[in-house]
Biopython code that builds the backbone (N, CA, C, O; Angstrom):
import numpy as np
from Bio.PDB.StructureBuilder import StructureBuilder

atoms = [
    (1, "MET", "N", (1.477, 30.004, -29.724)),
    (1, "MET", "CA", (2.823, 29.983, -29.190)),
    (1, "MET", "C", (2.869, 30.545, -27.766)),
    (1, "MET", "O", (3.755, 30.197, -26.985)),
    (2, "ASN", "N", (1.927, 31.400, -27.441)),
    (2, "ASN", "CA", (1.892, 31.978, -26.104)),
    (2, "ASN", "C", (1.518, 30.965, -25.026)),
    (2, "ASN", "O", (1.750, 31.191, -23.839)),
    (3, "VAL", "N", (0.935, 29.844, -25.458)),
    (3, "VAL", "CA", (0.540, 28.832, -24.486)),
    (3, "VAL", "C", (1.770, 28.215, -23.800)),
    (3, "VAL", "O", (1.669, 27.739, -22.669)),
    (4, "TRP", "N", (2.915, 28.220, -24.470)),
    (4, "TRP", "CA", (4.140, 27.670, -23.875)),
    (4, "TRP", "C", (4.554, 28.453, -22.633)),
    (4, "TRP", "O", (5.157, 27.886, -21.722)),
    (5, "PHE", "N", (4.244, 29.731, -22.584)),
    (5, "PHE", "CA", (4.586, 30.536, -21.412)),
    (5, "PHE", "C", (3.757, 30.145, -20.196)),
    (5, "PHE", "O", (4.122, 30.470, -19.066)),
    (6, "LEU", "N", (2.654, 29.458, -20.416)),
    (6, "LEU", "CA", (1.833, 28.953, -19.321)),
    (6, "LEU", "C", (2.168, 27.500, -18.999)),
    (6, "LEU", "O", (2.264, 27.125, -17.831)),
    (7, "ILE", "N", (2.344, 26.688, -20.034)),
    (7, "ILE", "CA", (2.554, 25.250, -19.835)),
    (7, "ILE", "C", (3.896, 24.950, -19.162)),
    (7, "ILE", "O", (3.949, 24.122, -18.252)),
    (8, "ILE", "N", (4.957, 25.590, -19.580)),
    (8, "ILE", "CA", (6.285, 25.297, -19.028)),
    (8, "ILE", "C", (6.357, 25.601, -17.533)),
    (8, "ILE", "O", (6.857, 24.748, -16.800)),
    (9, "PRO", "N", (5.904, 26.736, -17.025)),
    (9, "PRO", "CA", (5.930, 26.935, -15.568)),
    (9, "PRO", "C", (5.037, 25.966, -14.803)),
    (9, "PRO", "O", (5.385, 25.550, -13.697)),
    (10, "VAL", "N", (3.897, 25.602, -15.372)),
    (10, "VAL", "CA", (3.013, 24.633, -14.705)),
    (10, "VAL", "C", (3.706, 23.280, -14.613)),
    (10, "VAL", "O", (3.645, 22.630, -13.570)),
    (11, "ILE", "N", (4.356, 22.850, -15.672)),
    (11, "ILE", "CA", (5.090, 21.582, -15.656)),
    (11, "ILE", "C", (6.224, 21.635, -14.638)),
    (11, "ILE", "O", (6.443, 20.672, -13.904)),
    (12, "LEU", "N", (6.935, 22.738, -14.590)),
    (12, "LEU", "CA", (8.032, 22.864, -13.622)),
    (12, "LEU", "C", (7.519, 22.813, -12.188)),
    (12, "LEU", "O", (8.183, 22.250, -11.318)),
    (13, "VAL", "N", (6.361, 23.387, -11.930)),
    (13, "VAL", "CA", (5.770, 23.322, -10.581)),
    (13, "VAL", "C", (5.420, 21.882, -10.239)),
    (13, "VAL", "O", (5.685, 21.431, -9.124)),
    (14, "PHE", "N", (4.827, 21.151, -11.184)),
    (14, "PHE", "CA", (4.503, 19.745, -10.942)),
    (14, "PHE", "C", (5.760, 18.918, -10.690)),
    (14, "PHE", "O", (5.759, 18.055, -9.812)),
    (15, "VAL", "N", (6.814, 19.161, -11.430)),
    (15, "VAL", "CA", (8.073, 18.431, -11.239)),
    (15, "VAL", "C", (8.638, 18.711, -9.848)),
    (15, "VAL", "O", (9.110, 17.795, -9.175)),
    (16, "VAL", "N", (8.595, 19.954, -9.421)),
    (16, "VAL", "CA", (9.099, 20.301, -8.091)),
    (16, "VAL", "C", (8.254, 19.623, -7.017)),
    (16, "VAL", "O", (8.798, 19.143, -6.022)),
    (17, "ILE", "N", (6.944, 19.576, -7.196)),
    (17, "ILE", "CA", (6.072, 18.917, -6.214)),
    (17, "ILE", "C", (6.363, 17.422, -6.158)),
    (17, "ILE", "O", (6.445, 16.852, -5.070)),
    (18, "VAL", "N", (6.521, 16.783, -7.306)),
    (18, "VAL", "CA", (6.809, 15.344, -7.336)),
    (18, "VAL", "C", (8.160, 15.057, -6.695)),
    (18, "VAL", "O", (8.288, 14.099, -5.933)),
    (19, "LEU", "N", (9.156, 15.860, -6.986)),
    (19, "LEU", "CA", (10.470, 15.661, -6.364)),
    (19, "LEU", "C", (10.413, 15.873, -4.858)),
    (19, "LEU", "O", (11.062, 15.145, -4.107)),
    (20, "ALA", "N", (9.649, 16.853, -4.412)),
    (20, "ALA", "CA", (9.513, 17.094, -2.973)),
    (20, "ALA", "C", (8.846, 15.910, -2.293)),
    (20, "ALA", "O", (9.274, 15.500, -1.214)),
    (21, "ILE", "N", (7.804, 15.350, -2.904)),
    (21, "ILE", "CA", (7.136, 14.172, -2.330)),
    (21, "ILE", "C", (8.077, 12.980, -2.323)),
    (21, "ILE", "O", (8.107, 12.226, -1.351)),
    (22, "PHE", "N", (8.839, 12.796, -3.383)),
    (22, "PHE", "CA", (9.778, 11.677, -3.444)),
    (22, "PHE", "C", (10.843, 11.781, -2.359)),
    (22, "PHE", "O", (11.099, 10.811, -1.646)),
    (23, "PHE", "N", (11.468, 12.959, -2.228)),
    (23, "PHE", "CA", (12.512, 13.112, -1.214)),
    (23, "PHE", "C", (11.940, 13.028, 0.201)),
    (23, "PHE", "O", (12.620, 12.552, 1.111)),
    (24, "TRP", "N", (10.701, 13.483, 0.400)),
    (24, "TRP", "CA", (10.067, 13.336, 1.715)),
    (24, "TRP", "C", (9.876, 11.859, 2.045)),
    (24, "TRP", "O", (10.137, 11.436, 3.171)),
    (25, "SER", "N", (9.419, 11.065, 1.059)),
    (25, "SER", "CA", (9.179, 9.648, 1.314)),
    (25, "SER", "C", (10.483, 8.899, 1.574)),
    (25, "SER", "O", (10.513, 7.986, 2.399)),
    (26, "VAL", "N", (11.550, 9.268, 0.888)),
    (26, "VAL", "CA", (12.846, 8.627, 1.141)),
    (26, "VAL", "C", (13.346, 9.019, 2.530)),
    (26, "VAL", "O", (13.876, 8.177, 3.255)),
    (27, "LYS", "N", (13.186, 10.267, 2.899)),
    (27, "LYS", "CA", (13.643, 10.744, 4.209)),
    (27, "LYS", "C", (12.874, 10.089, 5.353)),
    (27, "LYS", "O", (13.435, 9.869, 6.426)),
    (28, "ASN", "N", (11.603, 9.778, 5.137)),
    (28, "ASN", "CA", (10.766, 9.178, 6.172)),
    (28, "ASN", "C", (10.702, 7.656, 6.071)),
    (28, "ASN", "O", (9.783, 7.037, 6.607)),
    (29, "ASP", "N", (11.670, 7.051, 5.388)),
    (29, "ASP", "CA", (11.832, 5.593, 5.308)),
    (29, "ASP", "C", (10.623, 4.872, 4.725)),
    (29, "ASP", "O", (10.276, 3.784, 5.184)),
    (30, "GLN", "N", (9.985, 5.452, 3.736)),
    (30, "GLN", "CA", (8.847, 4.797, 3.099)),
    (30, "GLN", "C", (9.286, 3.643, 2.200)),
    (30, "GLN", "O", (8.478, 2.768, 1.890)),
    (31, "PHE", "N", (10.541, 3.627, 1.780)),
    (31, "PHE", "CA", (11.034, 2.596, 0.877)),
    (31, "PHE", "C", (11.968, 1.610, 1.571)),
    (31, "PHE", "O", (12.726, 0.914, 0.896)),
    (32, "GLU", "N", (11.935, 1.532, 2.878)),
    (32, "GLU", "CA", (12.856, 0.663, 3.606)),
    (32, "GLU", "C", (12.491, -0.813, 3.493)),
    (32, "GLU", "O", (13.377, -1.647, 3.300)),
    (33, "ASP", "N", (11.215, -1.155, 3.606)),
    (33, "ASP", "CA", (10.816, -2.556, 3.641)),
    (33, "ASP", "C", (9.780, -2.813, 2.552)),
    (33, "ASP", "O", (8.580, -2.836, 2.823)),
    (34, "LEU", "N", (10.243, -3.004, 1.333)),
    (34, "LEU", "CA", (9.331, -3.189, 0.215)),
    (34, "LEU", "C", (8.812, -4.616, 0.104)),
    (34, "LEU", "O", (7.783, -4.842, -0.532)),
    (35, "ASP", "N", (9.497, -5.584, 0.706)),
    (35, "ASP", "CA", (9.110, -6.981, 0.566)),
    (35, "ASP", "C", (8.103, -7.450, 1.605)),
    (35, "ASP", "O", (7.416, -8.447, 1.384)),
    (36, "ARG", "N", (8.000, -6.765, 2.717)),
    (36, "ARG", "CA", (7.146, -7.233, 3.812)),
    (36, "ARG", "C", (5.684, -7.291, 3.406)),
    (36, "ARG", "O", (5.036, -8.314, 3.627)),
    (37, "GLN", "N", (5.146, -6.238, 2.826)),
    (37, "GLN", "CA", (3.733, -6.226, 2.479)),
    (37, "GLN", "C", (3.419, -7.248, 1.392)),
    (37, "GLN", "O", (2.338, -7.838, 1.392)),
    (38, "GLY", "N", (4.335, -7.460, 0.483)),
    (38, "GLY", "CA", (4.106, -8.444, -0.566)),
    (38, "GLY", "C", (4.142, -9.871, -0.053)),
    (38, "GLY", "O", (3.468, -10.737, -0.610)),
    (39, "SER", "N", (4.905, -10.136, 0.987)),
    (39, "SER", "CA", (4.992, -11.498, 1.509)),
    (39, "SER", "C", (4.003, -11.762, 2.640)),
    (39, "SER", "O", (3.872, -12.909, 3.068)),
    (40, "ASN", "N", (3.312, -10.759, 3.134)),
    (40, "ASN", "CA", (2.328, -10.977, 4.194)),
    (40, "ASN", "C", (1.205, -11.898, 3.758)),
    (40, "ASN", "O", (0.654, -12.633, 4.578)),
    (41, "ILE", "N", (0.858, -11.869, 2.489)),
    (41, "ILE", "CA", (-0.236, -12.701, 2.000)),
    (41, "ILE", "C", (0.145, -14.182, 2.009)),
    (41, "ILE", "O", (-0.735, -15.042, 1.997)),
    (42, "LEU", "N", (1.431, -14.487, 2.030)),
    (42, "LEU", "CA", (1.876, -15.868, 1.975)),
    (42, "LEU", "C", (1.829, -16.577, 3.318)),
    (42, "LEU", "O", (1.887, -17.806, 3.365)),
    (43, "PHE", "N", (1.726, -15.833, 4.409)),
    (43, "PHE", "CA", (1.787, -16.422, 5.731)),
    (43, "PHE", "C", (0.425, -16.389, 6.395)),
    (43, "PHE", "O", (-0.344, -15.445, 6.211)),
    (44, "ASP", "N", (0.129, -17.429, 7.174)),
    (44, "ASP", "CA", (-1.129, -17.484, 7.901)),
    (44, "ASP", "C", (-1.106, -16.498, 9.048)),
    (44, "ASP", "O", (-0.071, -16.260, 9.671)),
    (45, "ASP", "N", (-2.258, -15.935, 9.311)),
    (45, "ASP", "CA", (-2.410, -15.028, 10.438)),
    (45, "ASP", "C", (-3.170, -15.779, 11.522)),
    (45, "ASP", "O", (-4.380, -15.974, 11.407)),
    (46, "ASP", "N", (-2.478, -16.198, 12.566)),
    (46, "ASP", "CA", (-3.100, -16.978, 13.622)),
    (46, "ASP", "C", (-3.502, -16.118, 14.808)),
    (46, "ASP", "O", (-3.692, -16.636, 15.908)),
    (47, "GLY", "N", (-3.633, -14.828, 14.604)),
    (47, "GLY", "CA", (-3.996, -13.927, 15.683)),
    (47, "GLY", "C", (-5.450, -14.088, 16.093)),
    (47, "GLY", "O", (-6.235, -14.731, 15.396)),
    (48, "GLU", "N", (-5.800, -13.501, 17.227)),
    (48, "GLU", "CA", (-7.151, -13.596, 17.766)),
    (48, "GLU", "C", (-8.161, -12.934, 16.827)),
    (48, "GLU", "O", (-9.265, -13.449, 16.654)),
    (49, "ALA", "N", (-7.808, -11.825, 16.231)),
    (49, "ALA", "CA", (-8.723, -11.140, 15.325)),
    (49, "ALA", "C", (-9.031, -12.018, 14.111)),
    (49, "ALA", "O", (-10.149, -12.000, 13.596)),
    (50, "HIS", "N", (-8.049, -12.777, 13.661)),
    (50, "HIS", "CA", (-8.259, -13.668, 12.521)),
    (50, "HIS", "C", (-9.213, -14.795, 12.895)),
    (50, "HIS", "O", (-10.089, -15.148, 12.106)),
    (51, "ARG", "N", (-9.056, -15.359, 14.079)),
    (51, "ARG", "CA", (-9.931, -16.448, 14.506)),
    (51, "ARG", "C", (-11.358, -15.963, 14.699)),
    (51, "ARG", "O", (-12.302, -16.689, 14.386)),
    (52, "ARG", "N", (-11.533, -14.749, 15.209)),
    (52, "ARG", "CA", (-12.881, -14.216, 15.401)),
    (52, "ARG", "C", (-13.553, -13.935, 14.070)),
    (52, "ARG", "O", (-14.778, -14.005, 13.979)),
    (53, "ALA", "N", (-12.795, -13.623, 13.048)),
    (53, "ALA", "CA", (-13.368, -13.286, 11.748)),
    (53, "ALA", "C", (-13.788, -14.518, 10.960)),
    (53, "ALA", "O", (-14.583, -14.411, 10.027)),
    (54, "GLN", "N", (-13.274, -15.672, 11.317)),
    (54, "GLN", "CA", (-13.602, -16.900, 10.615)),
    (54, "GLN", "C", (-14.975, -17.399, 11.060)),
    (54, "GLN", "O", (-15.327, -17.266, 12.232)),
    (55, "PRO", "N", (-15.754, -17.971, 10.141)),
    (55, "PRO", "CA", (-17.058, -18.514, 10.536)),
    (55, "PRO", "C", (-16.867, -19.736, 11.426)),
    (55, "PRO", "O", (-15.893, -20.479, 11.307)),
    (56, "ALA", "N", (-17.830, -19.913, 12.317)),
    (56, "ALA", "CA", (-17.755, -21.047, 13.240)),
    (56, "ALA", "C", (-17.909, -22.345, 12.458)),
    (56, "ALA", "O", (-18.668, -22.408, 11.491)),
    (57, "ASP", "N", (-17.194, -23.371, 12.874)),
    (57, "ASP", "CA", (-17.293, -24.670, 12.225)),
    (57, "ASP", "C", (-18.669, -25.266, 12.508)),
    (57, "ASP", "O", (-19.149, -25.276, 13.641)),
    (58, "LYS", "N", (-19.284, -25.763, 11.433)),
    (58, "LYS", "CA", (-20.582, -26.410, 11.596)),
    (58, "LYS", "C", (-20.347, -27.851, 12.034)),
    (58, "LYS", "O", (-19.437, -28.512, 11.532)),
    (59, "PRO", "N", (-21.151, -28.336, 12.953)),
    (59, "PRO", "CA", (-20.967, -29.736, 13.357)),
    (59, "PRO", "C", (-21.329, -30.646, 12.182)),
    (59, "PRO", "O", (-22.312, -30.422, 11.475)),
    (60, "THR", "N", (-20.522, -31.656, 12.003)),
    (60, "THR", "CA", (-20.770, -32.584, 10.910)),
    (60, "THR", "C", (-21.692, -33.679, 11.383)),
    (60, "THR", "O", (-21.651, -34.087, 12.544)),
    (61, "LYS", "N", (-22.530, -34.157, 10.468)),
    (61, "LYS", "CA", (-23.441, -35.238, 10.800)),
    (61, "LYS", "C", (-22.665, -36.558, 10.770)),
    (61, "LYS", "O", (-21.882, -36.824, 9.858)),
    (62, "SER", "N", (-22.906, -37.356, 11.776)),
    (62, "SER", "CA", (-22.227, -38.648, 11.810)),
    (62, "SER", "C", (-23.063, -39.643, 11.028)),
    (62, "SER", "O", (-24.290, -39.677, 11.124)),
    (63, "ARG", "N", (-22.367, -40.439, 10.261)),
    (63, "ARG", "CA", (-23.065, -41.467, 9.458)),
    (63, "ARG", "C", (-23.270, -42.698, 10.299)),
    (63, "ARG", "O", (-22.349, -43.184, 10.955)),
    (64, "SER", "N", (-24.494, -43.201, 10.273)),
    (64, "SER", "CA", (-24.806, -44.390, 11.070)),
    (64, "SER", "C", (-24.896, -45.610, 10.202)),
    (64, "SER", "O", (-25.152, -46.706, 10.702)),
]
sb = StructureBuilder()
sb.init_structure("model")
sb.init_model(0)
sb.init_chain("A")
sb.init_seg("    ")
for serial, (resi, resn, name, xyz) in enumerate(atoms, 1):
    if name == "N":
        sb.init_residue(resn, " ", resi, " ")
    sb.init_atom(name, np.array(xyz, "f"), 0.0, 1.0, " ", f" {name:<3s}", serial, name[0])
structure = sb.get_structure()
């Protein structure tokens, strides 16, 4: 039964830490744009870094 005197304060400390992290993230606009990262995969990236990362096209053999 004495273990409850240890477990309850530890749980309360964890709850306070989680609430502090949650309110910090809301204050710093971490939840403002939830759809952008999920929809980025749907659009092509035509930037220079994307073109450099793609393998060079191999020349095709012409049929004679």
